[in-house]
N, CA, C and O atoms as a GROMACS GRO file, in nm:
protein
  544
    1MET      N    1  -0.682   2.234   1.489
    1MET     CA    2  -0.629   2.111   1.433
    1MET      C    3  -0.507   2.070   1.513
    1MET      O    4  -0.426   2.154   1.552
    2ASP      N    5  -0.492   1.941   1.538
    2ASP     CA    6  -0.382   1.886   1.615
    2ASP      C    7  -0.268   1.849   1.521
    2ASP      O    8  -0.281   1.755   1.443
    3ASP      N    9  -0.158   1.923   1.527
    3ASP     CA   10  -0.045   1.896   1.439
    3ASP      C   11   0.073   1.832   1.510
    3ASP      O   12   0.186   1.835   1.460
    4ARG      N   13   0.048   1.773   1.626
    4ARG     CA   14   0.156   1.703   1.694
    4ARG      C   15   0.196   1.580   1.613
    4ARG      O   16   0.111   1.517   1.550
    5PRO      N   17   0.327   1.546   1.614
    5PRO     CA   18   0.368   1.424   1.545
    5PRO      C   19   0.289   1.305   1.598
    5PRO      O   20   0.275   1.288   1.719
    6GLY      N   21   0.238   1.224   1.509
    6GLY     CA   22   0.160   1.108   1.548
    6GLY      C   23   0.011   1.134   1.557
    6GLY      O   24  -0.067   1.040   1.568
    7SER      N   25  -0.030   1.262   1.550
    7SER     CA   26  -0.173   1.291   1.554
    7SER      C   27  -0.236   1.248   1.422
    7SER      O   28  -0.168   1.238   1.320
    8VAL      N   29  -0.365   1.224   1.425
    8VAL     CA   30  -0.435   1.178   1.304
    8VAL      C   31  -0.420   1.278   1.190
    8VAL      O   32  -0.392   1.235   1.078
    9PRO      N   33  -0.436   1.412   1.210
    9PRO     CA   34  -0.417   1.503   1.097
    9PRO      C   35  -0.276   1.498   1.038
    9PRO      O   36  -0.260   1.506   0.916
   10THR      N   37  -0.175   1.484   1.122
   10THR     CA   38  -0.038   1.476   1.073
   10THR      C   39  -0.016   1.348   0.992
   10THR      O   40   0.041   1.353   0.883
   11VAL      N   41  -0.059   1.237   1.044
   11VAL     CA   42  -0.047   1.109   0.972
   11VAL      C   43  -0.130   1.115   0.845
   11VAL      O   44  -0.086   1.065   0.741
   12SER      N   45  -0.248   1.173   0.851
   12SER     CA   46  -0.336   1.181   0.735
   12SER      C   47  -0.272   1.260   0.620
   12SER      O   48  -0.276   1.217   0.505
   13ARG      N   49  -0.213   1.374   0.651
   13ARG     CA   50  -0.148   1.454   0.545
   13ARG      C   51  -0.030   1.377   0.484
   13ARG      O   52  -0.014   1.375   0.362
   14GLY      N   53   0.050   1.314   0.569
   14GLY     CA   54   0.163   1.237   0.518
   14GLY      C   55   0.119   1.118   0.436
   14GLY      O   56   0.177   1.089   0.332
   15LEU      N   57   0.017   1.047   0.483
   15LEU     CA   58  -0.031   0.930   0.410
   15LEU      C   59  -0.095   0.972   0.277
   15LEU      O   60  -0.077   0.903   0.176
   16ALA      N   61  -0.167   1.082   0.277
   16ALA     CA   62  -0.227   1.131   0.151
   16ALA      C   63  -0.118   1.158   0.047
   16ALA      O   64  -0.131   1.118  -0.068
   17GLY      N   65  -0.012   1.225   0.088
   17GLY     CA   66   0.098   1.253  -0.004
   17GLY      C   67   0.171   1.128  -0.047
   17GLY      O   68   0.210   1.115  -0.163
   18TYR      N   69   0.189   1.035   0.046
   18TYR     CA   70   0.256   0.909   0.014
   18TYR      C   71   0.175   0.827  -0.085
   18TYR      O   72   0.230   0.772  -0.181
   19VAL      N   73   0.046   0.818  -0.063
   19VAL     CA   74  -0.040   0.743  -0.155
   19VAL      C   75  -0.038   0.806  -0.294
   19VAL      O   76  -0.033   0.734  -0.394
   20ARG      N   77  -0.040   0.940  -0.301
   20ARG     CA   78  -0.030   1.008  -0.431
   20ARG      C   79   0.102   0.974  -0.500
   20ARG      O   80   0.105   0.947  -0.620
   21ALA      N   81   0.212   0.976  -0.423
   21ALA     CA   82   0.344   0.947  -0.480
   21ALA      C   83   0.351   0.803  -0.532
   21ALA      O   84   0.406   0.779  -0.639
   22VAL      N   85   0.298   0.708  -0.456
   22VAL     CA   86   0.298   0.569  -0.499
   22VAL      C   87   0.207   0.553  -0.622
   22VAL      O   88   0.244   0.484  -0.718
   23ALA      N   89   0.091   0.616  -0.620
   23ALA     CA   90   0.000   0.608  -0.734
   23ALA      C   91   0.067   0.662  -0.860
   23ALA      O   92   0.055   0.601  -0.967
   24ASP      N   93   0.137   0.774  -0.849
   24ASP     CA   94   0.209   0.829  -0.964
   24ASP      C   95   0.314   0.731  -1.014
   24ASP      O   96   0.328   0.711  -1.135
   25ALA      N   97   0.389   0.670  -0.923
   25ALA     CA   98   0.494   0.577  -0.962
   25ALA      C   99   0.438   0.451  -1.028
   25ALA      O  100   0.500   0.395  -1.119
   26VAL      N  101   0.321   0.408  -0.983
   26VAL     CA  102   0.260   0.285  -1.035
   26VAL      C  103   0.175   0.314  -1.159
   26VAL      O  104   0.145   0.222  -1.236
   27GLY      N  105   0.137   0.440  -1.179
   27GLY     CA  106   0.053   0.476  -1.293
   27GLY      C  107  -0.095   0.459  -1.266
   27GLY      O  108  -0.171   0.422  -1.355
   28VAL      N  109  -0.136   0.487  -1.143
   28VAL     CA  110  -0.275   0.476  -1.103
   28VAL      C  111  -0.333   0.617  -1.089
   28VAL      O  112  -0.273   0.700  -1.021
   29PRO      N  113  -0.448   0.645  -1.151
   29PRO     CA  114  -0.507   0.778  -1.136
   29PRO      C  115  -0.559   0.801  -0.993
   29PRO      O  116  -0.595   0.707  -0.923
   30ALA      N  117  -0.561   0.926  -0.954
   30ALA     CA  118  -0.602   0.963  -0.817
   30ALA      C  119  -0.740   0.908  -0.781
   30ALA      O  120  -0.763   0.870  -0.666
   31GLU      N  121  -0.831   0.903  -0.877
   31GLU     CA  122  -0.966   0.855  -0.846
   31GLU      C  123  -0.972   0.705  -0.819
   31GLU      O  124  -1.076   0.654  -0.776
   32ALA      N  125  -0.862   0.634  -0.842
   32ALA     CA  126  -0.858   0.491  -0.813
   32ALA      C  127  -0.782   0.463  -0.684
   32ALA      O  128  -0.734   0.352  -0.661
   33THR      N  129  -0.770   0.566  -0.599
   33THR     CA  130  -0.699   0.551  -0.472
   33THR      C  131  -0.788   0.592  -0.355
   33THR      O  132  -0.881   0.670  -0.370
   34SER      N  133  -0.757   0.537  -0.240
   34SER     CA  134  -0.823   0.581  -0.117
   34SER      C  135  -0.734   0.543   0.000
   34SER      O  136  -0.646   0.458  -0.012
   35PHE      N  137  -0.758   0.607   0.112
   35PHE     CA  138  -0.690   0.569   0.234
   35PHE      C  139  -0.780   0.600   0.352
   35PHE      O  140  -0.874   0.680   0.342
   36GLU      N  141  -0.749   0.537   0.464
   36GLU     CA  142  -0.830   0.556   0.584
   36GLU      C  143  -0.740   0.544   0.706
   36GLU      O  144  -0.647   0.462   0.710
   37ILE      N  145  -0.769   0.625   0.804
   37ILE     CA  146  -0.697   0.614   0.931
   37ILE      C  147  -0.802   0.593   1.039
   37ILE      O  148  -0.883   0.682   1.068
   38SER      N  149  -0.798   0.476   1.098
   38SER     CA  150  -0.886   0.443   1.211
   38SER      C  151  -0.796   0.376   1.314
   38SER      O  152  -0.692   0.431   1.350
   39ASP      N  153  -0.832   0.259   1.360
   39ASP     CA  154  -0.740   0.189   1.449
   39ASP      C  155  -0.615   0.146   1.375
   39ASP      O  156  -0.510   0.125   1.437
   40THR      N  157  -0.624   0.131   1.244
   40THR     CA  158  -0.511   0.099   1.157
   40THR      C  159  -0.516   0.191   1.036
   40THR      O  160  -0.624   0.214   0.980
   41ALA      N  161  -0.403   0.243   0.995
   41ALA     CA  162  -0.395   0.322   0.872
   41ALA      C  163  -0.384   0.225   0.754
   41ALA      O  164  -0.301   0.134   0.756
   42THR      N  165  -0.467   0.246   0.652
   42THR     CA  166  -0.469   0.160   0.534
   42THR      C  167  -0.482   0.243   0.407
   42THR      O  168  -0.525   0.358   0.411
   43ALA      N  169  -0.443   0.184   0.294
   43ALA     CA  170  -0.457   0.250   0.165
   43ALA      C  171  -0.492   0.146   0.059
   43ALA      O  172  -0.463   0.027   0.074
   44TYR      N  173  -0.555   0.195  -0.048
   44TYR     CA  174  -0.599   0.110  -0.159
   44TYR      C  175  -0.568   0.181  -0.290
   44TYR      O  176  -0.594   0.301  -0.303
   45LEU      N  177  -0.513   0.110  -0.386
   45LEU     CA  178  -0.494   0.160  -0.521
   45LEU      C  179  -0.548   0.054  -0.616
   45LEU      O  180  -0.502  -0.061  -0.613
   46GLY      N  181  -0.643   0.090  -0.700
   46GLY     CA  182  -0.696  -0.002  -0.800
   46GLY      C  183  -0.601  -0.008  -0.918
   46GLY      O  184  -0.574   0.095  -0.980
   47LEU      N  185  -0.549  -0.124  -0.948
   47LEU     CA  186  -0.454  -0.139  -1.058
   47LEU      C  187  -0.525  -0.164  -1.190
   47LEU      O  188  -0.632  -0.226  -1.193
   48THR      N  189  -0.467  -0.116  -1.298
   48THR     CA  190  -0.525  -0.137  -1.430
   48THR      C  191  -0.469  -0.264  -1.494
   48THR      O  192  -0.518  -0.309  -1.597
   49ARG      N  193  -0.368  -0.320  -1.434
   49ARG     CA  194  -0.305  -0.441  -1.488
   49ARG      C  195  -0.380  -0.565  -1.443
   49ARG      O  196  -0.455  -0.562  -1.345
   50ARG      N  197  -0.359  -0.674  -1.514
   50ARG     CA  198  -0.418  -0.804  -1.479
   50ARG      C  199  -0.307  -0.901  -1.445
   50ARG      O  200  -0.193  -0.883  -1.487
   51TRP      N  201  -0.342  -1.003  -1.371
   51TRP     CA  202  -0.248  -1.108  -1.333
   51TRP      C  203  -0.286  -1.232  -1.413
   51TRP      O  204  -0.403  -1.269  -1.416
   52SER      N  205  -0.189  -1.295  -1.478
   52SER     CA  206  -0.218  -1.408  -1.567
   52SER      C  207  -0.286  -1.524  -1.496
   52SER      O  208  -0.362  -1.598  -1.558
   53ALA      N  209  -0.261  -1.543  -1.368
   53ALA     CA  210  -0.323  -1.654  -1.295
   53ALA      C  211  -0.471  -1.630  -1.268
   53ALA      O  212  -0.545  -1.726  -1.246
   54ARG      N  213  -0.516  -1.504  -1.270
   54ARG     CA  214  -0.658  -1.470  -1.248
   54ARG      C  215  -0.696  -1.356  -1.343
   54ARG      O  216  -0.730  -1.247  -1.297
   55PRO      N  217  -0.691  -1.379  -1.474
   55PRO     CA  218  -0.712  -1.269  -1.570
   55PRO      C  219  -0.852  -1.208  -1.566
   55PRO      O  220  -0.870  -1.097  -1.617
   56GLY      N  221  -0.948  -1.274  -1.509
   56GLY     CA  222  -1.083  -1.221  -1.502
   56GLY      C  223  -1.110  -1.134  -1.381
   56GLY      O  224  -1.218  -1.077  -1.368
   57ASN      N  225  -1.011  -1.122  -1.293
   57ASN     CA  226  -1.029  -1.044  -1.171
   57ASN      C  227  -0.940  -0.920  -1.172
   57ASN      O  228  -0.830  -0.920  -1.228
   58ASP      N  229  -0.990  -0.813  -1.111
   58ASP     CA  230  -0.912  -0.691  -1.097
   58ASP      C  231  -0.804  -0.712  -0.992
   58ASP      O  232  -0.819  -0.791  -0.899
   59LEU      N  233  -0.695  -0.638  -1.008
   59LEU     CA  234  -0.588  -0.637  -0.910
   59LEU      C  235  -0.592  -0.508  -0.831
   59LEU      O  236  -0.637  -0.405  -0.880
   60MET      N  237  -0.544  -0.515  -0.709
   60MET     CA  238  -0.532  -0.395  -0.628
   60MET      C  239  -0.400  -0.399  -0.553
   60MET      O  240  -0.342  -0.505  -0.529
   61LEU      N  241  -0.355  -0.281  -0.518
   61LEU     CA  242  -0.237  -0.264  -0.435
   61LEU      C  243  -0.288  -0.210  -0.303
   61LEU      O  244  -0.349  -0.104  -0.299
   62VAL      N  245  -0.262  -0.281  -0.196
   62VAL     CA  246  -0.313  -0.241  -0.065
   62VAL      C  247  -0.196  -0.220   0.030
   62VAL      O  248  -0.091  -0.284   0.018
   63TRP      N  249  -0.216  -0.130   0.126
   63TRP     CA  250  -0.113  -0.098   0.224
   63TRP      C  251  -0.176  -0.091   0.362
   63TRP      O  252  -0.289  -0.045   0.377
   64SER      N  253  -0.102  -0.136   0.461
   64SER     CA  254  -0.143  -0.112   0.600
   64SER      C  255  -0.018  -0.080   0.680
   64SER      O  256   0.092  -0.124   0.648
   65GLU      N  257  -0.039  -0.002   0.785
   65GLU     CA  258   0.075   0.033   0.869
   65GLU      C  259   0.132  -0.089   0.940
   65GLU      O  260   0.245  -0.085   0.989
   66ARG      N  261   0.057  -0.196   0.945
   66ARG     CA  262   0.103  -0.319   1.011
   66ARG      C  263   0.183  -0.409   0.918
   66ARG      O  264   0.276  -0.476   0.963
   67HIS      N  265   0.148  -0.411   0.788
   67HIS     CA  266   0.207  -0.508   0.698
   67HIS      C  267   0.271  -0.450   0.573
   67HIS      O  268   0.330  -0.525   0.495
   68GLY      N  269   0.263  -0.321   0.551
   68GLY     CA  270   0.320  -0.263   0.431
   68GLY      C  271   0.234  -0.292   0.308
   68GLY      O  272   0.112  -0.306   0.319
   69TRP      N  273   0.298  -0.300   0.192
   69TRP     CA  274   0.228  -0.315   0.063
   69TRP      C  275   0.208  -0.460   0.024
   69TRP      O  276   0.290  -0.547   0.055
   70ALA      N  277   0.096  -0.485  -0.045
   70ALA     CA  278   0.067  -0.617  -0.100
   70ALA      C  279  -0.011  -0.600  -0.230
   70ALA      O  280  -0.092  -0.508  -0.243
   71VAL      N  281   0.015  -0.687  -0.325
   71VAL     CA  282  -0.067  -0.697  -0.445
   71VAL      C  283  -0.172  -0.804  -0.415
   71VAL      O  284  -0.139  -0.912  -0.366
   72ALA      N  285  -0.298  -0.773  -0.444
   72ALA     CA  286  -0.406  -0.866  -0.415
   72ALA      C  287  -0.505  -0.870  -0.531
   72ALA      O  288  -0.515  -0.776  -0.609
   73VAL      N  289  -0.576  -0.980  -0.539
   73VAL     CA  290  -0.681  -0.999  -0.640
   73VAL      C  291  -0.814  -0.966  -0.575
   73VAL      O  292  -0.848  -1.018  -0.469
   74GLU      N  293  -0.890  -0.879  -0.641
   74GLU     CA  294  -1.024  -0.848  -0.592
   74GLU      C  295  -1.114  -0.967  -0.619
   74GLU      O  296  -1.110  -1.025  -0.728
   75THR      N  297  -1.193  -1.004  -0.521
   75THR     CA  298  -1.282  -1.120  -0.533
   75THR      C  299  -1.426  -1.071  -0.527
   75THR      O  300  -1.453  -0.952  -0.541
   76ASP      N  301  -1.517  -1.162  -0.506
   76ASP     CA  302  -1.658  -1.126  -0.497
   76ASP      C  303  -1.683  -1.038  -0.375
   76ASP      O  304  -1.613  -1.050  -0.274
   77PRO      N  305  -1.783  -0.950  -0.384
   77PRO     CA  306  -1.817  -0.868  -0.267
   77PRO      C  307  -1.846  -0.957  -0.146
   77PRO      O  308  -1.910  -1.062  -0.158
   78GLY      N  309  -1.797  -0.914  -0.031
   78GLY     CA  310  -1.818  -0.992   0.090
   78GLY      C  311  -1.708  -1.093   0.117
   78GLY      O  312  -1.702  -1.149   0.226
   79GLN      N  313  -1.622  -1.116   0.019
   79GLN     CA  314  -1.510  -1.208   0.038
   79GLN      C  315  -1.382  -1.128   0.054
   79GLN      O  316  -1.368  -1.019  -0.002
   80ASP      N  317  -1.289  -1.182   0.131
   80ASP     CA  318  -1.159  -1.118   0.146
   80ASP      C  319  -1.083  -1.126   0.015
   80ASP      O  320  -1.097  -1.221  -0.062
   81ALA      N  321  -1.002  -1.023  -0.009
   81ALA     CA  322  -0.915  -1.024  -0.127
   81ALA      C  323  -0.812  -1.136  -0.114
   81ALA      O  324  -0.775  -1.174  -0.003
   82LEU      N  325  -0.768  -1.186  -0.226
   82LEU     CA  326  -0.666  -1.291  -0.230
   82LEU      C  327  -0.530  -1.224  -0.248
   82LEU      O  328  -0.501  -1.172  -0.356
   83VAL      N  329  -0.448  -1.225  -0.144
   83VAL     CA  330  -0.316  -1.162  -0.152
   83VAL      C  331  -0.224  -1.248  -0.238
   83VAL      O  332  -0.207  -1.368  -0.213
   84VAL      N  333  -0.166  -1.185  -0.339
   84VAL     CA  334  -0.071  -1.252  -0.427
   84VAL      C  335   0.068  -1.249  -0.366
   84VAL      O  336   0.138  -1.351  -0.364
   85ALA      N  337   0.110  -1.132  -0.314
   85ALA     CA  338   0.243  -1.118  -0.255
   85ALA      C  339   0.252  -0.991  -0.173
   85ALA      O  340   0.185  -0.891  -0.202
   86TYR      N  341   0.334  -0.996  -0.070
   86TYR     CA  342   0.368  -0.880   0.011
   86TYR      C  343   0.507  -0.832  -0.029
   86TYR      O  344   0.594  -0.912  -0.061
   87LEU      N  345   0.527  -0.703  -0.026
   87LEU     CA  346   0.659  -0.645  -0.053
   87LEU      C  347   0.746  -0.667   0.070
   87LEU      O  348   0.714  -0.620   0.179
   88ALA      N  349   0.857  -0.737   0.051
   88ALA     CA  350   0.946  -0.770   0.162
   88ALA      C  351   1.076  -0.690   0.151
   88ALA      O  352   1.120  -0.655   0.042
   89GLY      N  353   1.135  -0.663   0.265
   89GLY     CA  354   1.268  -0.605   0.269
   89GLY      C  355   1.278  -0.457   0.242
   89GLY      O  356   1.389  -0.405   0.226
   90GLU      N  357   1.166  -0.387   0.236
   90GLU     CA  358   1.170  -0.244   0.204
   90GLU      C  359   1.114  -0.158   0.317
   90GLU      O  360   1.109  -0.036   0.302
   91GLY      N  361   1.073  -0.217   0.428
   91GLY     CA  362   1.014  -0.139   0.536
   91GLY      C  363   0.868  -0.113   0.509
   91GLY      O  364   0.816  -0.145   0.402
   92VAL      N  365   0.800  -0.054   0.606
   92VAL     CA  366   0.656  -0.032   0.595
   92VAL      C  367   0.622   0.090   0.508
   92VAL      O  368   0.510   0.101   0.459
   93VAL      N  369   0.718   0.180   0.488
   93VAL     CA  370   0.697   0.298   0.402
   93VAL      C  371   0.812   0.303   0.301
   93VAL      O  372   0.898   0.390   0.308
   94PRO      N  373   0.811   0.209   0.206
   94PRO     CA  374   0.919   0.206   0.107
   94PRO      C  375   0.906   0.319   0.005
   94PRO      O  376   0.801   0.381  -0.008
   95GLU      N  377   1.013   0.344  -0.064
   95GLU     CA  378   1.013   0.444  -0.171
   95GLU      C  379   0.909   0.406  -0.276
   95GLU      O  380   0.893   0.288  -0.309
   96PRO      N  381   0.837   0.504  -0.330
   96PRO     CA  382   0.738   0.476  -0.434
   96PRO      C  383   0.795   0.397  -0.553
   96PRO      O  384   0.727   0.310  -0.607
   97ALA      N  385   0.917   0.426  -0.594
   97ALA     CA  386   0.977   0.353  -0.706
   97ALA      C  387   0.994   0.204  -0.672
   97ALA      O  388   0.978   0.120  -0.760
   98ALA      N  389   1.026   0.173  -0.547
   98ALA     CA  390   1.038   0.033  -0.505
   98ALA      C  391   0.902  -0.037  -0.512
   98ALA      O  392   0.894  -0.154  -0.548
   99VAL      N  393   0.797   0.034  -0.476
   99VAL     CA  394   0.662  -0.023  -0.483
   99VAL      C  395   0.625  -0.049  -0.629
   99VAL      O  396   0.568  -0.153  -0.661
  100ALA      N  397   0.658   0.045  -0.716
  100ALA     CA  398   0.628   0.029  -0.859
  100ALA      C  399   0.702  -0.092  -0.917
  100ALA      O  400   0.644  -0.170  -0.992
  101ARG      N  401   0.829  -0.109  -0.881
  101ARG     CA  402   0.905  -0.226  -0.929
  101ARG      C  403   0.842  -0.356  -0.878
  101ARG      O  404   0.830  -0.454  -0.951
  102PHE      N  405   0.802  -0.355  -0.751
  102PHE     CA  406   0.736  -0.471  -0.691
  102PHE      C  407   0.610  -0.510  -0.769
  102PHE      O  408   0.591  -0.627  -0.802
  103VAL      N  409   0.525  -0.412  -0.798
  103VAL     CA  410   0.401  -0.439  -0.871
  103VAL      C  411   0.433  -0.498  -1.008
  103VAL      O  412   0.375  -0.600  -1.047
  104THR      N  413   0.525  -0.436  -1.082
  104THR     CA  414   0.561  -0.486  -1.215
  104THR      C  415   0.618  -0.627  -1.206
  104THR      O  416   0.582  -0.714  -1.286
  105ASP      N  417   0.705  -0.650  -1.110
  105ASP     CA  418   0.766  -0.783  -1.097
  105ASP      C  419   0.665  -0.890  -1.060
  105ASP      O  420   0.672  -1.002  -1.111
  106VAL      N  421   0.570  -0.858  -0.973
  106VAL     CA  422   0.468  -0.956  -0.935
  106VAL      C  423   0.375  -0.985  -1.053
  106VAL      O  424   0.348  -1.101  -1.084
  107VAL      N  425   0.328  -0.881  -1.118
  107VAL     CA  426   0.233  -0.898  -1.228
  107VAL      C  427   0.295  -0.973  -1.345
  107VAL      O  428   0.227  -1.053  -1.410
  108THR      N  429   0.423  -0.949  -1.373
  108THR     CA  430   0.489  -1.017  -1.485
  108THR      C  431   0.548  -1.152  -1.447
  108THR      O  432   0.598  -1.224  -1.534
  109GLY      N  433   0.543  -1.187  -1.320
  109GLY     CA  434   0.595  -1.316  -1.276
  109GLY      C  435   0.744  -1.320  -1.252
  109GLY      O  436   0.799  -1.427  -1.229
  110ARG      N  437   0.811  -1.204  -1.258
  110ARG     CA  438   0.956  -1.202  -1.234
  110ARG      C  439   0.990  -1.213  -1.086
  110ARG      O  440   1.102  -1.249  -1.050
  111ARG      N  441   0.894  -1.184  -1.001
  111ARG     CA  442   0.918  -1.188  -0.856
  111ARG      C  443   0.787  -1.225  -0.789
  111ARG      O  444   0.680  -1.174  -0.823
  112SER      N  445   0.797  -1.313  -0.693
  112SER     CA  446   0.675  -1.355  -0.628
  112SER      C  447   0.648  -1.278  -0.500
  112SER      O  448   0.535  -1.280  -0.451
  113GLY      N  449   0.748  -1.210  -0.443
  113GLY     CA  450   0.727  -1.142  -0.316
  113GLY      C  451   0.711  -1.243  -0.205
  113GLY      O  452   0.739  -1.362  -0.222
  114SER      N  453   0.666  -1.197  -0.092
  114SER     CA  454   0.649  -1.284   0.023
  114SER      C  455   0.502  -1.326   0.033
  114SER      O  456   0.413  -1.243   0.014
  115PRO      N  457   0.475  -1.453   0.062
  115PRO     CA  458   0.336  -1.496   0.074
  115PRO      C  459   0.271  -1.451   0.206
  115PRO      O  460   0.150  -1.459   0.221
  116ARG      N  461   0.353  -1.404   0.299
  116ARG     CA  462   0.302  -1.358   0.429
  116ARG      C  463   0.355  -1.218   0.458
  116ARG      O  464   0.460  -1.178   0.406
  117PRO      N  465   0.283  -1.144   0.540
  117PRO     CA  466   0.336  -1.013   0.580
  117PRO      C  467   0.470  -1.033   0.650
  117PRO      O  468   0.489  -1.129   0.724
  118VAL      N  469   0.561  -0.942   0.626
  118VAL     CA  470   0.695  -0.959   0.681
  118VAL      C  471   0.728  -0.864   0.796
  118VAL      O  472   0.829  -0.885   0.863
  119PHE      N  473   0.648  -0.764   0.820
  119PHE     CA  474   0.676  -0.678   0.935
  119PHE      C  475   0.554  -0.665   1.022
  119PHE      O  476   0.464  -0.587   0.991
  120PRO      N  477   0.550  -0.740   1.130
  120PRO     CA  478   0.444  -0.713   1.224
  120PRO      C  479   0.467  -0.573   1.280
  120PRO      O  480   0.580  -0.528   1.294
  121THR      N  481   0.360  -0.506   1.310
  121THR     CA  482   0.373  -0.368   1.355
  121THR      C  483   0.455  -0.357   1.484
  121THR      O  484   0.430  -0.427   1.582
  122THR      N  485   0.551  -0.270   1.480
  122THR     CA  486   0.627  -0.237   1.600
  122THR      C  487   0.630  -0.086   1.616
  122THR      O  488   0.663  -0.035   1.724
  123ALA      N  489   0.597  -0.016   1.511
  123ALA     CA  490   0.602   0.130   1.515
  123ALA      C  491   0.469   0.186   1.561
  123ALA      O  492   0.363   0.133   1.527
  124GLY      N  493   0.475   0.291   1.638
  124GLY     CA  494   0.354   0.360   1.678
  124GLY      C  495   0.322   0.470   1.578
  124GLY      O  496   0.394   0.489   1.481
  125ARG      N  497   0.214   0.540   1.604
  125ARG     CA  498   0.173   0.647   1.514
  125ARG      C  499   0.278   0.758   1.504
  125ARG      O  500   0.294   0.818   1.398
  126HIS      N  501   0.348   0.785   1.612
  126HIS     CA  502   0.451   0.889   1.609
  126HIS      C  503   0.559   0.852   1.507
  126HIS      O  504   0.599   0.935   1.425
  127GLU      N  505   0.606   0.728   1.512
  127GLU     CA  506   0.708   0.683   1.417
  127GLU      C  507   0.654   0.680   1.275
  127GLU      O  508   0.725   0.716   1.181
  128LEU      N  509   0.529   0.638   1.258
  128LEU     CA  510   0.468   0.639   1.125
  128LEU      C  511   0.461   0.781   1.071
  128LEU      O  512   0.492   0.804   0.954
  129ALA      N  513   0.422   0.875   1.154
  129ALA     CA  514   0.417   1.016   1.112
  129ALA      C  515   0.555   1.065   1.068
  129ALA      O  516   0.566   1.138   0.970
  130GLU      N  517   0.659   1.025   1.139
  130GLU     CA  518   0.795   1.064   1.101
  130GLU      C  519   0.832   1.007   0.964
  130GLU      O  520   0.894   1.075   0.882
  131ARG      N  521   0.795   0.882   0.940
  131ARG     CA  522   0.828   0.817   0.811
  131ARG      C  523   0.752   0.882   0.695
  131ARG      O  524   0.802   0.888   0.582
  132LEU      N  525   0.630   0.930   0.724
  132LEU     CA  526   0.546   0.989   0.619
  132LEU      C  527   0.565   1.140   0.604
  132LEU      O  528   0.515   1.198   0.509
  133ALA      N  529   0.637   1.204   0.697
  133ALA     CA  530   0.648   1.350   0.702
  133ALA      C  531   0.693   1.411   0.570
  133ALA      O  532   0.642   1.516   0.532
  134ARG      N  533   0.786   1.351   0.502
  134ARG     CA  534   0.837   1.412   0.378
  134ARG      C  535   0.735   1.414   0.265
  134ARG      O  536   0.754   1.483   0.165
  135TYR      N  537   0.626   1.338   0.280
  135TYR     CA  538   0.520   1.335   0.179
  135TYR      C  539   0.405   1.431   0.210
  135TYR      O  540   0.316   1.452   0.128
  136ALA      N  541   0.408   1.490   0.330
  136ALA     CA  542   0.298   1.578   0.372
  136ALA      C  543   0.298   1.708   0.293
  136ALA      O  544   0.212   1.793   0.315
   0.00000   0.00000   0.00000
């Protein structure tokens, strides 16, 4: 196994722990989470909460190493999710408690977040591995 910083196994262990920590903070069970590392590292958490603007649709919390966290509305299969808001000002790997506050604020309408991603990727896998290391 390759345990060099930035290697896929190193990033994978850190991302797995980070997703678990965020899921715990948001109140999402482990079976409603997933993550993938390919050309881009991504994560998904199925939320149990509803958004008043689309009460008939499920909500999800999605993450990518390029754009950080976003709350999105699940749409019909084959269609892209409708992003409600991106978490701004917290970096690409924010504290789980900050993500939980963001979700609550967006769902309750207290905060709208950013309508666009706020951090284009500048970090490489090595830097991402360093940010995720404490969750491994």
